[in-house]
C-alpha positions as CSV (number, residue, x, y, z in Angstrom):
1,X,-12.3,27.2,-0.6
2,X,-11.1,29.4,2.5
3,X,-7.4,29.4,3.8
4,X,-8.2,29.4,7.3
5,X,-9.4,26.1,7.1
6,X,-6.2,24.3,6.6
7,X,-4.5,26.1,10.0
8,X,-8.6,25.0,11.6
9,X,-7.7,21.2,10.5
10,X,-4.2,20.4,11.5
11,X,-3.4,23.0,14.7
12,X,-5.0,25.7,16.8
13,X,-0.6,27.8,16.4
14,X,1.7,27.7,14.2
15,X,4.0,24.9,14.3
16,X,7.4,25.2,14.7
17,X,8.2,23.8,10.9
18,X,10.9,24.8,9.8
19,X,14.6,23.1,11.0
20,X,17.5,25.7,12.1
21,X,20.4,25.4,9.9
22,X,22.3,24.6,13.4
23,X,20.2,21.6,14.4
24,X,20.3,20.3,10.3
25,X,24.0,20.2,10.8
26,X,23.7,18.6,14.1
27,X,21.6,15.4,12.8
28,X,23.4,15.2,9.5
29,X,26.7,14.9,11.2
30,X,25.6,12.2,13.7
31,X,28.0,9.0,13.4
32,X,26.7,5.9,11.5
33,X,24.2,4.3,14.0
34,X,24.0,0.7,15.4
35,X,22.1,-1.3,12.9
36,X,22.7,1.0,9.6
37,X,24.5,-0.3,7.2
38,X,27.2,1.2,6.1
39,X,27.2,1.9,2.0
40,X,29.6,3.4,-0.6
41,X,28.4,3.9,-4.1
42,X,31.2,3.7,-6.1
43,X,29.5,4.8,-9.3
44,X,27.3,7.1,-8.4
45,X,23.8,5.3,-9.9
46,X,21.0,3.1,-8.1
47,X,21.8,-1.0,-8.2
48,X,20.1,-3.4,-7.0
49,X,22.1,-3.9,-3.8
50,X,21.6,-0.2,-3.2
51,X,18.2,-0.2,-3.4
52,X,17.6,-3.2,-0.9
53,X,20.7,-1.1,1.2
54,X,18.0,1.5,1.9
55,X,16.5,2.7,4.8
56,X,12.5,1.9,5.1
57,X,10.7,4.8,7.3
58,X,7.2,3.8,9.0
59,X,4.7,4.4,12.1
60,X,6.0,7.8,12.4
61,X,4.3,9.1,16.4
62,X,4.2,12.6,17.5
63,X,4.3,12.7,21.4
64,X,1.6,14.3,23.5
65,X,3.3,17.3,23.9
66,X,4.3,17.6,20.4
67,X,7.5,18.4,20.9
68,X,9.2,15.1,19.6
69,X,8.9,12.4,17.1
70,X,9.1,8.7,17.3
71,X,9.4,6.4,14.2
72,X,10.8,3.0,12.8
73,X,13.5,2.2,10.5
74,X,13.5,-0.9,8.7
75,X,17.1,-2.3,7.7
76,X,17.6,-4.7,4.9
77,X,20.1,-7.2,5.0
78,X,21.3,-8.8,1.7
79,X,23.3,-11.0,3.4
80,X,21.2,-13.0,6.2
81,X,18.4,-12.9,3.5
82,X,15.7,-10.4,6.0
83,X,15.1,-7.1,7.6
84,X,15.2,-5.8,11.1
85,X,13.2,-3.0,12.4
86,X,14.4,-0.3,14.8
87,X,13.0,2.6,16.7
88,X,14.6,5.9,16.6
89,X,13.0,9.2,18.3
90,X,14.1,12.8,17.3
91,X,13.3,16.5,18.1
92,X,10.4,17.9,16.3
93,X,13.2,20.5,15.1
94,X,15.6,17.7,13.5
95,X,17.8,17.7,16.0
96,X,19.0,15.0,18.9
97,X,17.8,12.1,16.5
98,X,18.3,8.7,18.7
99,X,18.4,5.4,18.2
100,X,16.5,3.9,20.9
101,X,16.6,0.1,20.0
102,X,19.6,-2.2,19.4
103,X,17.9,-5.7,19.4
104,X,18.0,-8.8,16.3
105,X,14.1,-8.4,16.8
106,X,12.2,-5.9,15.2
107,X,10.2,-3.2,17.3
108,X,6.6,-2.5,16.0
109,X,3.2,-0.7,16.6
110,X,4.7,2.1,18.9
111,X,3.1,4.4,20.5
112,X,4.1,7.0,23.3
113,X,2.2,6.4,26.7
114,X,2.5,8.3,30.2
115,X,2.1,12.0,28.6
116,X,5.1,10.9,26.8
117,X,7.3,9.6,29.3
118,X,7.0,6.1,28.4
119,X,6.4,4.2,25.1
120,X,4.7,0.9,24.5
121,X,5.3,-1.7,21.6
122,X,5.0,-5.0,20.2
123,X,8.1,-7.3,20.2
124,X,7.9,-10.9,19.3
125,X,3.7,-11.0,19.6
126,X,3.7,-9.8,22.8
127,X,3.6,-5.8,24.1
128,X,6.3,-4.1,26.0
129,X,6.7,-0.8,27.7
130,X,10.1,1.3,28.0
131,X,11.4,4.9,29.0
132,X,11.1,7.4,26.7
133,X,14.8,7.0,25.9
134,X,15.5,2.9,25.3
135,X,15.8,2.1,29.0
136,X,14.2,0.2,31.5
137,X,12.4,-2.9,29.0
138,X,10.1,-4.9,30.3
139,X,6.9,-7.4,29.2
140,X,3.6,-6.5,30.0
141,X,1.5,-9.1,27.9
142,X,1.9,-12.8,28.0
143,X,-1.2,-13.3,25.4
144,X,-0.9,-17.0,24.3
145,X,-2.4,-16.7,20.7
146,X,0.2,-13.7,20.0
147,X,-0.5,-10.3,19.3
148,X,-0.2,-9.1,15.4
149,X,-1.2,-5.1,16.0
150,X,-2.8,-2.9,19.7
151,X,-4.3,0.3,19.9
152,X,-4.8,1.7,23.0
153,X,-7.7,3.2,25.1
154,X,-7.3,7.1,25.7
155,X,-6.8,6.9,29.5
156,X,-4.4,3.3,28.8
157,X,-5.7,1.7,30.6
158,X,-7.2,-0.8,28.5
159,X,-5.6,-2.5,24.9
160,X,-7.4,-3.3,22.1
161,X,-5.7,-5.7,19.8
162,X,-5.9,-8.7,17.3
163,X,-4.5,-12.2,17.6
164,X,-5.2,-14.9,14.8
165,X,-7.9,-17.9,15.9
166,X,-8.0,-21.3,14.5
167,X,-11.0,-21.5,11.1
168,X,-10.4,-24.3,9.1
169,X,-10.4,-28.1,10.9
170,X,-7.1,-29.5,11.5
171,X,-7.0,-33.4,10.2
172,X,-6.3,-34.1,14.0
173,X,-9.9,-32.5,14.4
174,X,-11.3,-35.3,12.3
175,X,-9.3,-38.1,12.2
176,X,-7.0,-37.9,15.8
177,X,-5.5,-41.3,14.8
178,X,-3.4,-39.6,11.7
179,X,-1.1,-37.3,13.4
180,X,1.3,-37.3,9.9
181,X,-1.5,-36.5,7.6
182,X,-1.4,-33.4,5.5
183,X,-4.5,-33.2,3.5
184,X,-6.7,-29.8,3.9
185,X,-10.6,-30.7,3.7
186,X,-12.4,-28.1,2.1
187,X,-16.2,-27.6,1.5
188,X,-16.5,-24.4,0.3
189,X,-15.2,-21.3,-1.4
190,X,-11.9,-18.8,0.0
191,X,-9.7,-21.9,1.2
192,X,-6.9,-19.6,0.1
193,X,-6.0,-15.8,-0.1
194,X,-3.8,-14.0,-1.6
195,X,-0.3,-16.1,-0.6
196,X,-2.2,-18.4,2.4
197,X,-4.5,-21.4,3.0
198,X,-7.0,-19.5,4.9
199,X,-6.1,-21.8,8.5
200,X,-6.7,-19.1,11.1
201,X,-8.6,-15.3,11.2
202,X,-7.7,-12.8,13.2
203,X,-10.2,-11.5,16.0
204,X,-10.7,-8.5,18.0
205,X,-10.2,-8.5,21.5
206,X,-9.8,-6.4,24.9
207,X,-8.3,-6.0,28.0
208,X,-7.3,-4.3,30.7
209,X,-3.2,-3.6,31.3
210,X,-1.5,-2.7,33.7
211,X,1.8,-0.5,32.9
212,X,3.5,-1.5,36.2
213,X,1.9,-4.6,36.1
214,X,0.7,-7.1,33.7
215,X,-2.5,-7.5,31.2
216,X,-5.1,-8.9,32.1
217,X,-8.1,-11.4,30.8
218,X,-8.5,-10.7,27.1
219,X,-12.7,-10.3,25.9
220,X,-12.8,-11.8,22.1
221,X,-15.5,-9.1,20.8
222,X,-16.4,-11.3,17.8
223,X,-16.6,-14.9,20.6
224,X,-18.0,-17.7,18.7
225,X,-18.4,-16.0,15.0
226,X,-16.5,-17.2,11.9
227,X,-15.7,-14.0,11.0
228,X,-12.1,-12.0,10.6
229,X,-10.9,-8.0,11.9
230,X,-9.8,-7.1,10.9
231,X,-10.1,-8.0,6.8
232,X,-7.1,-9.5,5.4
233,X,-4.4,-9.1,3.8
234,X,-4.3,-5.4,3.4
235,X,-6.6,-4.1,6.4
236,X,-5.1,-3.3,10.2
237,X,-5.0,-1.6,12.8
238,X,-6.8,1.3,11.2
239,X,-9.9,-0.3,11.1
240,X,-10.1,0.2,14.9
241,X,-11.1,3.1,17.3
242,X,-11.4,4.0,20.6
243,X,-14.2,6.8,22.1
244,X,-12.5,9.3,24.1
245,X,-14.3,8.2,27.0
246,X,-12.6,4.7,26.4
247,X,-16.5,3.3,26.4
248,X,-17.2,2.3,22.9
249,X,-14.7,0.7,20.4
250,X,-15.6,0.9,16.6
251,X,-14.3,-2.2,14.3
252,X,-14.9,-2.9,10.4
253,X,-15.7,-6.1,10.0
254,X,-17.5,-8.0,6.7
255,X,-19.2,-10.7,8.2
256,X,-20.0,-13.3,5.6
257,X,-18.2,-16.6,4.9
258,X,-17.5,-19.1,2.0
259,X,-18.8,-18.4,-1.2
260,X,-21.0,-15.3,0.5
261,X,-17.7,-13.8,1.2
262,X,-15.9,-14.2,-1.6
263,X,-18.6,-12.9,-3.7
264,X,-19.0,-9.7,-0.9
265,X,-17.0,-6.2,-0.1
266,X,-19.7,-5.2,2.3
267,X,-18.2,-4.5,5.0
268,X,-19.9,-2.4,8.3
269,X,-18.7,-0.5,11.3
270,X,-19.2,-1.8,14.7
271,X,-19.7,-0.1,17.6
272,X,-19.1,-2.2,20.8
273,X,-20.1,-1.1,24.1
274,X,-17.4,-1.9,26.8
275,X,-19.8,-1.7,29.6
276,X,-22.5,-3.8,27.9
277,X,-20.7,-5.7,26.2
278,X,-23.5,-5.2,23.7
279,X,-22.6,-4.5,19.5
280,X,-24.5,-2.8,17.0
281,X,-24.1,-2.1,13.0
282,X,-23.8,1.3,12.4
283,X,-23.6,0.8,8.3
284,X,-27.2,-1.4,8.2
285,X,-27.4,-1.1,4.2
286,X,-24.6,0.2,3.2
287,X,-23.7,-1.9,0.9
288,X,-19.7,-1.6,-0.2
289,X,-16.9,-1.6,2.0
290,X,-16.9,0.4,5.1
291,X,-13.7,1.3,7.0
292,X,-11.5,3.8,8.4
293,X,-13.0,4.6,11.7
294,X,-12.5,7.4,13.5
295,X,-14.6,8.9,17.1
296,X,-14.6,12.9,16.8
297,X,-12.1,14.7,19.9
298,X,-15.4,15.5,21.7
299,X,-17.0,12.1,21.3
300,X,-20.1,12.7,19.6
301,X,-19.9,12.0,16.2
302,X,-17.7,8.8,13.9
303,X,-15.9,9.8,10.6
304,X,-15.3,6.2,8.2
305,X,-14.4,5.7,4.6
306,X,-17.4,3.6,2.5
307,X,-17.6,2.6,-0.7
308,X,-20.9,2.3,-2.1
309,X,-21.4,-0.6,-4.2
310,X,-21.0,-4.6,-2.9
311,X,-18.5,-6.4,-5.7
312,X,-16.2,-3.2,-6.6
313,X,-13.1,-3.0,-4.4
314,X,-12.4,-0.1,-6.4
315,X,-14.7,1.6,-5.9
316,X,-15.1,5.7,-4.6
317,X,-13.5,5.8,-1.0
318,X,-15.9,8.1,0.3
319,X,-15.7,10.5,3.5
320,X,-18.9,9.8,5.9
321,X,-19.6,11.3,9.7
322,X,-22.5,10.4,11.7
323,X,-23.8,11.4,15.0
324,X,-23.5,8.8,17.5
325,X,-26.7,9.6,19.4
326,X,-28.9,10.5,16.5
327,X,-27.3,7.8,13.4
328,X,-27.4,10.8,10.9
329,X,-25.6,10.3,8.4
330,X,-23.4,13.1,6.6
331,X,-21.8,12.1,3.3
332,X,-18.9,15.2,3.5
333,X,-17.0,14.3,-0.1
334,X,-20.1,14.4,-2.3
335,X,-19.0,17.2,-3.9
336,X,-15.5,15.7,-4.5
337,X,-14.7,13.5,-7.5
338,X,-11.9,11.9,-5.5
339,X,-10.5,9.3,-2.8
340,X,-10.9,10.5,0.4
341,X,-8.2,7.9,3.5
342,X,-6.8,8.2,6.6
343,X,-9.2,10.4,8.0
344,X,-8.0,13.0,10.7
345,X,-10.2,15.0,13.4
346,X,-9.4,17.8,13.9
347,X,-9.3,19.0,18.2
348,X,-12.2,20.5,17.8
349,X,-14.2,18.1,16.1
350,X,-15.6,20.5,13.4
351,X,-13.2,19.3,10.4
352,X,-11.3,16.1,9.4
353,X,-7.9,15.8,7.6
354,X,-7.6,13.1,4.4
355,X,-5.1,11.7,2.3
356,X,-6.4,12.1,-1.5
357,X,-5.0,10.5,-4.6
358,X,-5.6,13.3,-7.4
359,X,-4.3,13.7,-10.3
360,X,-1.0,11.4,-10.4
361,X,-0.2,12.3,-6.4
362,X,-1.3,11.8,-2.6
363,X,-1.3,14.9,-0.5
364,X,-3.2,16.0,2.5
365,X,-6.5,17.5,2.8
366,X,-9.2,18.8,5.1
367,X,-12.6,19.6,4.9
368,X,-15.2,21.1,7.4
369,X,-18.2,19.7,8.6
370,X,-19.4,22.3,6.4
371,X,-18.2,20.6,3.1
372,X,-15.3,23.4,3.1
373,X,-12.5,21.5,1.3
374,X,-8.5,22.9,1.0
375,X,-5.7,21.1,-0.2
376,X,-2.7,21.1,2.3
377,X,0.4,20.4,1.2
378,X,1.4,20.2,-2.7
379,X,4.1,19.8,-4.6
380,X,5.3,16.6,-6.8
381,X,5.7,13.7,-3.9
382,X,3.2,11.4,-1.8
383,X,2.2,11.8,1.3
384,X,1.5,8.4,2.7
385,X,0.7,8.9,6.7
386,X,-0.2,12.1,8.9
387,X,-0.4,12.4,12.8
388,X,-1.0,15.2,14.6
389,X,-0.6,16.2,18.6
390,X,-0.8,19.4,20.6
391,X,-1.9,21.7,17.7
392,X,1.2,20.4,15.5
393,X,1.5,18.1,12.2
394,X,3.6,15.5,11.1
395,X,4.0,13.6,7.9
396,X,5.6,10.6,6.1
397,X,6.5,11.4,2.1
398,X,8.1,10.1,-0.6
399,X,8.6,10.3,-4.1
400,X,9.9,8.6,-7.5
401,X,13.3,10.0,-6.5
402,X,13.7,9.0,-2.6
403,X,11.9,6.4,0.0
404,X,9.7,7.5,2.9
405,X,11.3,10.2,5.3
406,X,9.4,12.0,8.1
407,X,8.4,15.8,7.4
408,X,7.0,18.2,9.8
409,X,4.3,20.1,8.2
410,X,2.9,23.4,8.6
411,X,-0.7,23.7,7.7
412,X,-1.4,27.0,7.2
413,X,0.9,27.6,4.1
414,X,1.8,23.3,3.6
415,X,5.7,24.1,4.2
416,X,6.9,20.3,4.7
417,X,10.3,20.2,6.6
418,X,12.8,17.0,6.6
419,X,13.1,15.5,10.3
420,X,14.8,12.3,9.8
421,X,17.3,12.5,7.3
422,X,17.8,8.1,7.0
423,X,18.9,7.6,3.5
424,X,21.0,10.8,3.3
425,X,24.0,9.5,3.6
426,X,22.9,7.5,0.6
427,X,21.6,10.0,-1.3
428,X,24.3,12.1,-1.1
429,X,26.4,10.0,-2.9
430,X,23.4,9.2,-5.9
431,X,22.9,10.9,-8.8
432,X,18.7,10.6,-9.7
433,X,17.1,10.8,-12.9
434,X,14.1,13.1,-13.2
435,X,10.9,12.4,-13.0
436,X,8.2,15.0,-15.4
437,X,4.4,15.0,-15.7
438,X,3.7,15.0,-19.7
439,X,0.1,15.0,-20.2
440,X,-0.5,13.4,-23.5
441,X,-4.0,13.3,-25.6
442,X,-5.6,9.6,-26.1
443,X,-7.4,8.1,-29.1
444,X,-11.1,9.4,-27.8
445,X,-9.5,13.0,-27.2
446,X,-8.9,13.0,-23.7
447,X,-5.7,13.8,-21.9
448,X,-3.6,11.2,-19.8
449,X,-1.1,11.8,-17.5
450,X,2.3,10.2,-18.0
451,X,5.1,10.2,-16.0
452,X,8.4,10.2,-17.8
453,X,11.6,9.4,-16.0
454,X,15.0,10.5,-17.3
455,X,18.4,8.7,-16.7
456,X,20.6,10.1,-14.6
457,X,22.8,12.8,-16.5
458,X,20.6,12.3,-18.9
459,X,21.7,14.4,-22.3
460,X,19.1,15.5,-24.7
461,X,21.5,14.3,-27.7
462,X,22.1,11.0,-26.9
463,X,19.2,8.6,-28.3
464,X,17.9,6.2,-25.3
465,X,16.0,2.6,-25.4
466,X,12.8,3.6,-23.4
467,X,10.5,1.2,-21.1
468,X,6.6,1.2,-21.2
469,X,5.5,0.4,-17.2
470,X,2.6,-1.2,-17.6
471,X,0.6,-0.3,-13.6
472,X,-1.2,-3.5,-12.1
473,X,-4.3,-3.0,-9.6
474,X,-5.6,-2.9,-12.0
475,X,-7.2,0.1,-10.2
476,X,-3.8,1.4,-8.7
477,X,-2.6,5.2,-9.9
478,X,0.8,6.0,-10.6
479,X,1.9,8.7,-8.3
480,X,5.1,9.8,-7.0
481,X,5.6,6.2,-4.6
482,X,8.8,4.7,-4.3
483,X,8.5,1.0,-4.8
484,X,11.6,-1.7,-3.5
485,X,10.7,-3.8,-6.4
486,X,9.2,-2.3,-10.0
487,X,11.3,1.2,-9.2
488,X,11.6,3.9,-11.7
489,X,15.2,5.2,-10.5
490,X,16.7,1.8,-10.8
491,X,15.3,1.7,-14.4
492,X,17.1,5.0,-15.0
493,X,19.9,4.0,-14.0
494,X,20.0,1.3,-16.5
495,X,19.7,3.8,-18.7
496,X,16.6,3.3,-20.0
497,X,14.0,6.5,-19.8
498,X,10.3,5.0,-18.2
499,X,7.3,6.3,-19.8
500,X,4.3,5.9,-17.1
501,X,1.1,6.3,-18.3
502,X,-2.1,6.7,-16.2
503,X,-3.9,5.1,-18.3
504,X,-7.9,4.9,-18.1
505,X,-9.3,2.7,-14.9
506,X,-6.8,4.8,-12.2
507,X,-8.5,6.8,-9.3
508,X,-7.4,9.9,-9.4
509,X,-8.8,11.8,-12.3
510,X,-12.3,11.5,-11.6
511,X,-14.7,8.5,-11.2
512,X,-15.6,8.7,-15.0
513,X,-11.5,7.7,-15.8
514,X,-11.5,5.4,-13.3
515,X,-14.8,3.2,-14.2
516,X,-14.1,2.6,-17.7
517,X,-12.0,-0.1,-17.4
518,X,-14.3,-2.2,-15.9
519,X,-15.5,-5.0,-18.5
520,X,-12.6,-3.8,-21.1
521,X,-9.8,-5.7,-20.3
522,X,-7.6,-5.0,-23.8
523,X,-9.8,-2.3,-24.8
524,X,-9.1,1.6,-24.1
525,X,-6.8,1.7,-21.5
526,X,-4.5,-0.8,-24.2
527,X,-4.8,2.2,-26.6
528,X,-3.7,4.8,-24.2
529,X,-0.9,2.7,-23.5
530,X,-0.1,2.9,-27.3
531,X,-1.1,6.5,-27.1
532,X,1.8,7.0,-24.2
533,X,4.8,5.2,-25.9
534,X,3.8,6.6,-29.6
535,X,4.2,10.2,-28.5
536,X,7.6,9.3,-26.4
537,X,8.5,8.0,-29.3
538,X,8.3,10.7,-31.4
539,X,11.4,12.3,-29.2
540,X,14.7,12.5,-31.1
541,X,16.5,11.2,-27.4
542,X,14.2,8.3,-27.7
543,X,15.4,5.6,-30.0
544,X,12.0,4.2,-31.4
545,X,13.9,0.7,-32.1
546,X,14.1,-0.1,-28.9
547,X,11.4,-0.3,-27.0
548,X,10.0,-2.3,-23.8
549,X,7.7,-3.2,-21.9
550,X,7.0,-4.4,-18.4
551,X,4.4,-4.5,-16.1
552,X,3.2,-7.1,-13.0
553,X,-0.2,-8.5,-11.9
554,X,-2.6,-6.4,-13.5
555,X,0.8,-4.8,-15.5
556,X,1.5,-8.8,-16.5
557,X,-2.0,-9.0,-17.9
558,X,-1.2,-5.9,-20.0
559,X,2.6,-7.4,-21.3
560,X,1.1,-10.4,-22.3
561,X,-2.1,-8.3,-24.5
562,X,0.4,-6.3,-25.9
563,X,2.3,-8.7,-27.3
564,X,-0.3,-10.4,-29.6
565,X,-1.3,-6.9,-30.3
566,X,1.8,-4.6,-30.4
567,X,2.3,-4.6,-34.2
568,X,6.1,-5.1,-34.1
569,X,6.3,-2.2,-32.0
570,X,8.2,-3.2,-29.1
571,X,11.4,-5.7,-29.0
572,X,11.4,-7.1,-25.6
573,X,8.7,-7.6,-22.8
574,X,8.9,-8.6,-19.2
575,X,5.6,-10.1,-17.7
576,X,5.5,-10.5,-13.6
577,X,2.4,-12.7,-12.0
578,X,0.1,-11.6,-15.0
579,X,-3.1,-13.0,-16.0
580,X,-2.7,-14.9,-19.1
581,X,-5.8,-16.9,-19.6
582,X,-8.9,-15.3,-18.2
583,X,-11.1,-18.2,-17.7
584,X,-8.2,-20.1,-16.3
585,X,-8.2,-16.8,-13.7
586,X,-12.1,-16.9,-13.0
587,X,-11.8,-20.3,-11.8
588,X,-8.2,-20.3,-9.7
589,X,-8.8,-16.8,-8.3
590,X,-10.0,-16.2,-4.9
591,X,-11.3,-13.0,-4.8
592,X,-14.9,-13.4,-6.6
593,X,-16.1,-10.0,-6.5
594,X,-13.2,-9.0,-8.2
595,X,-13.3,-11.0,-11.3
596,X,-17.6,-10.3,-11.7
597,X,-17.1,-6.7,-11.3
598,X,-14.2,-6.3,-13.5
599,X,-14.1,-9.4,-15.9
600,X,-18.1,-9.0,-16.1
601,X,-18.9,-12.6,-15.0
602,X,-18.3,-16.3,-15.4
603,X,-17.2,-17.4,-19.0
604,X,-20.2,-19.8,-19.4
605,X,-22.7,-17.1,-19.5
606,X,-23.2,-17.1,-23.2
607,X,-25.5,-14.2,-23.2
608,X,-23.3,-12.1,-21.0
609,X,-21.6,-9.5,-23.3
610,X,-19.2,-8.1,-21.5
611,X,-17.6,-11.6,-20.2
612,X,-18.1,-12.4,-23.4
613,X,-15.5,-9.5,-24.4
614,X,-13.4,-10.1,-21.6
615,X,-12.7,-13.6,-22.5
616,X,-12.6,-12.7,-26.1
617,X,-9.7,-10.1,-25.1
618,X,-7.9,-12.8,-23.0
619,X,-4.1,-12.6,-23.8
620,X,-3.7,-16.2,-24.8
621,X,-6.0,-15.9,-27.5
622,X,-3.2,-14.1,-29.3
623,X,-0.2,-16.4,-28.9
624,X,-0.5,-16.9,-32.6
625,X,0.8,-13.2,-33.0
626,X,3.4,-13.1,-30.6
627,X,6.9,-12.1,-32.1
628,X,8.9,-10.2,-29.4
629,X,11.2,-12.2,-26.8
630,X,9.8,-12.4,-23.4
631,X,10.5,-12.9,-19.8
632,X,7.9,-14.2,-17.4
633,X,8.7,-14.2,-13.5
634,X,5.9,-15.6,-10.6
635,X,6.3,-16.2,-7.5
636,X,4.4,-19.8,-6.3
637,X,2.5,-18.3,-3.6
638,X,0.5,-16.5,-5.7
639,X,-3.0,-17.3,-5.0
640,X,-4.3,-14.0,-6.4
641,X,-3.2,-14.3,-10.0
642,X,-2.1,-18.6,-9.7
643,X,1.6,-19.4,-10.9
644,X,-0.1,-21.3,-13.9
645,X,-0.7,-18.4,-15.7
646,X,3.6,-17.7,-15.8
647,X,3.8,-21.9,-16.4
648,X,1.6,-21.3,-19.3
649,X,2.8,-18.4,-21.0
650,X,6.3,-19.4,-21.0
651,X,5.5,-22.8,-22.2
652,X,3.0,-21.2,-25.2
653,X,6.0,-18.7,-25.8
654,X,8.8,-21.6,-26.5
655,X,6.5,-24.0,-28.5
656,X,6.1,-20.7,-30.7
657,X,9.6,-20.5,-31.2
658,X,9.5,-17.0,-29.1
659,X,12.8,-16.4,-27.5
660,X,11.8,-16.7,-23.7
661,X,13.0,-17.3,-20.5
662,X,11.2,-17.8,-16.5
663,X,12.1,-16.8,-13.5
664,X,9.8,-18.8,-10.5
665,X,10.5,-17.9,-6.9
666,X,8.9,-21.0,-4.6
667,X,8.8,-18.8,-1.4
668,X,7.3,-15.5,-3.1
669,X,3.8,-14.2,-3.2
670,X,2.4,-11.8,-5.5
671,X,5.0,-9.8,-4.4
672,X,8.7,-10.1,-4.4
673,X,9.8,-9.2,-0.6
674,X,13.1,-11.1,0.7
675,X,15.9,-8.9,-0.3
676,X,18.5,-11.7,-2.3
677,X,15.3,-12.2,-4.3
678,X,15.0,-8.7,-4.8
679,X,18.6,-8.4,-6.2
680,X,18.1,-11.6,-8.2
681,X,14.8,-9.8,-9.9
682,X,16.7,-7.0,-10.8
683,X,20.0,-8.3,-12.0
684,X,17.4,-11.2,-14.4
685,X,15.4,-8.0,-15.3
686,X,17.7,-5.7,-16.5
687,X,20.1,-8.7,-18.1
688,X,16.9,-9.4,-20.3
689,X,16.2,-6.3,-21.3
690,X,19.9,-5.4,-22.4
691,X,20.2,-8.5,-24.2
692,X,17.3,-7.5,-26.8
693,X,17.4,-3.7,-26.3
694,X,21.1,-2.8,-26.0
695,X,23.6,-5.6,-27.5
């Protein structure tokens, strides 16, 4: 690997990377900004209230001349039980930070326009424009259906956006005389998805826009087609792209409905010609997810992220490029055994930057068109986004210790300099626990990365209770991510040692490690959990008589499974949104491609050995061995893992005479999103664990 590639990938000139001491002091000494809660940390450690008070930074954008950074900050109000997002601008050296919006409504999707003189943004589902200092705000769209997200053409004369259209029939469409009837009439699958009944779907639109006038008539790129773009629930504007000349639009779409949709992950990249209104499929015959298109600056090529196999949502994220004139495709990361995401072209169109999950960390990498690779950033952090302009690179970064902030990156050295400092006032009052990477040998002789998080002011001469953290997904790498729910710092602040293994089935450790879990639920990955907790239990500072296990989603499944198979290792369990009965899960979930791939197929296929192994290892089959107190939590709006699993697990524990409590949220989905529910969850969580592991 060639060090010069890092500079080639992201910048033609060396960054103005380092903040001067003077500019740092200027940033840090600014008065509290409007909208920012004043937070006191009396005991110097993380609490549920402090966790909810942290500023949530996102959407960092460099100005066209590379001198300023625009970003958004969401402030949560526990009292009002909601959040509000405001916009900030700061010089690239960290000086002259200014909050440019002060409204009770959230400003979203903000981008620089007019060479950095103005900013376009979303407010109340419409596009607005204002001066770069926040003055002279004006609404420029009045689209009846509302706008979810938008992407401007390079010359800023056209706007690509997505908006929801009606999908399912309403009662009044069939029975106009029954305006108060509420029954949903369903005749196909995918009638629900994650946390909603599928009654609307997003469609992409393109329209002319005038910054001194209004937005013109919008054209639906999928007019008359019953398909969604972007794909719900996790995809967004990153699945759209403009060609440099504004004549082509690329978008990702899975053109399937009903049973076919629920069985397949086969999306494609489509190229829409704005002038001729013609559409062609760039990835015809590529059978997995194809997403995140990005045109090269010279307009000759397009990059995108592709998965190979239909039905395997956790397949390797491969970086592809295609020549738009010949159609020739190149698999750029064919020699790289890790995922590549968020492709970003270098201005010379000869290299691409991307974010890679590797060995418990998410870093910025680069690759040239001749497949030369280089890791650009380093350190015990997760980089979550990047943006380039005028030879400069900024990125958002987080860790288990601290939430997201904005950093300037020198691509030739990987040096990162913080410029946002949105949570500095709180962290100046906090004492955090250290997270340490530890490699542990598994039962089959492999090395497993396990994060160990220690309490603040850790005393090695003291004995601490320990929590085994079981990750969800099941294919989600435990990296340096910062969570507002399963937060390791708040666990550590409650005087627990956290053991977080990157067990079998997670990305970042090669495809063999990732794929082993499919068809082996309750198998090697559970042995990996035992390896991790047994190894840490040997430490003199861990009290092996006070061990707990906690987790959500597949982590909740893991807790339920461990409850019947742990051989008295643990003294308390907490399971959120976990799969309890796998036969029940197969028919109650919605994304059947996931169930078929990871579980092996339906339970009625008696000759299907993989499927039968899955159902034989279902946690509900081991309830007769339950002997340990368990807290069950679940959201009623969870359609991924329906609440019936939580109810069944709690009932089973009570009927078995096991100490158990249940926390049900009628207004939450697979996650816990509202501030007050988040605080309640943490209080119940630690109240339960302290009762069984400390008293």
